[in-house]
N, C-alpha and C positions, 0 to 999 in steps of 0.2 A: 504494500500500500504506500501511496505517496503521502506521507504524514504532513509534509510541509503544505501541500495543497489542501488537505483536509483541515488543518489548523487555520489556514487563510480563509477558507470558506466558512468555518465555524465562527471565526472572529468577526467576519462581516455580518453574519446572521445575528450574533450576539449584540453587536453594535446597533443593528437595525431594530432589534426588539427593545433594547435599553432606551434608545432614543424615542421610539414610538410610545413606550409606556412610561417615559420620564424616570428611568431608573439609573441614570448615569452615576448618581451619588450614593447609591445603595450598595451594601455588601450583600451579594447574592450567593456567596459560597454555601452557606447552610441550606438555602432553598434548593440549590443545584444538587447538593449531596442527597437531600431527601428525594428530589425528583429522580435521581439516578437509582436510588434504592427502590422506588416505586416501579420504575421501568424494568429493573431486574426481576422484581416480583411478577410483573405482567408477563415477562418472557417465560419465567418458570411456570406460570399458570398455563401458558399456551403449549409448553412442552409436556406438561403433566408428568414430568419425570419423578416427582415426589409423591404422586397420588397412588400409593400402593393399594388403596381400597377400591380403585376404579379400573374398569377394563376399557373405558373410552380411550381411543388413540389420541396422540398429539395432534395439534392443528397442522394444517398444510405448511410446507416449507416456506412459501411466500409470506404467510402470516408470521411465522417464527423469525424470518429474516427481517421483516419490518419492525418487529418488536426488538430484535437484537440491535438494529442500527439506531434505534432511539437511545439505547445505552451508550453507543459510540458518540452520539452528539453530546451527551452530558459529560462523558469522560473528557472529550476534547475541550469542552467549555470549562471544566474544572481545571484542566491543565493551563488554559489561557488565564484564568483567574490567578494562578500562581506564577505566571510568567514563563511557563515551560515551553510555550510555542516558539520562543526565541532561542531555545537550547537545542543542541544537537544530541540526539540519542537514538539508539536502534532498539527496536523491540525484537527480542529473540523468541523463537518458537521452542518452548519446552513441552514436548509431547507429554500430555498428562496421562497418568495411569489411573486417575480418579474416575469414578462414575460421574455422570452428568450432575446428579444431585450433589455429590461432594464438591464438584467444581463450582456449582452455584454457591455453596457455602464458603468456598475459598474466595470467590469474588466478593461476597458480602463482607467477609473478614477484611479483605483488601480495601474496600471502601472505608470501613471503620478505621483502619490503620492510617490511611491517607488523610482522612478527615482530621485526625488528631495531629499528625506530623506535618502535613502539607509539604513533605519532602519529595524531591525528584525520584529518589530511590523507591518510595512507596507508590508514587504515581506510576512509574514504569512497571512495578510489580502488579498493580491493579490492572493496568492496560493489558499486560501480557496474560494475566489470568482470564480477563474478559475475552480476549481474542481466542485463547485456548478453549474457552467455553464454546465459542462460535464454531471452532473446528470440530469439537466433540459433537456439536449439533449438525454437522455435515455441511457447514457453510465455508466456502473458499474465500481467500483474500480478495479475489476479483469480485465475487458476489457481494462481499462486505462493502467494497469501495463503490461499486455501481449502485447498490442500495442506498449508500450514504448520499451520493449525488442526487438520486431521485428524491429522497426524503428531504434534502435541503431545499429543493424546488418546492415541494409540498409545503414545507414550513414557511417559506416566503409567501406562497399563495394564501395560507391560513392567516398570516399577519395582514395581508391586504383585505381579507374578508372578515376581519375583526373576530378571529377565532377565540 
């Protein structure tokens, strides 16, 4: 994935939203953390990976991909809040031996660690864990990037339509 491009696109969207809603002087970090946690929960709900009591299958891949990319938006936005969009770093792929459910839990723990530390180390760990979750869900890097581009357009349209 072209992280530089994704960060640029997210920064422009964040600025657009902040200006439209007059939030330029607000600290949005906590709200963005909560939004990310909610999005991760919505993704988990669509995968149904934790619903041991149910036989209903997971949602279609396109639904899961759309929910997944919502999390990417908020992770990028949190990175921007901390100035990490200006730093160079590589996200490495650490193939997980965890189940999807355990990877979700690892991502949740990563969000909590990053919320407290706001460190680049914990940000990279969170982002890597989230991307690995996507891979476990059968999503490729190319699908993630294309879905991000599409959802970015949708988010602009939503702002124009007073979503």
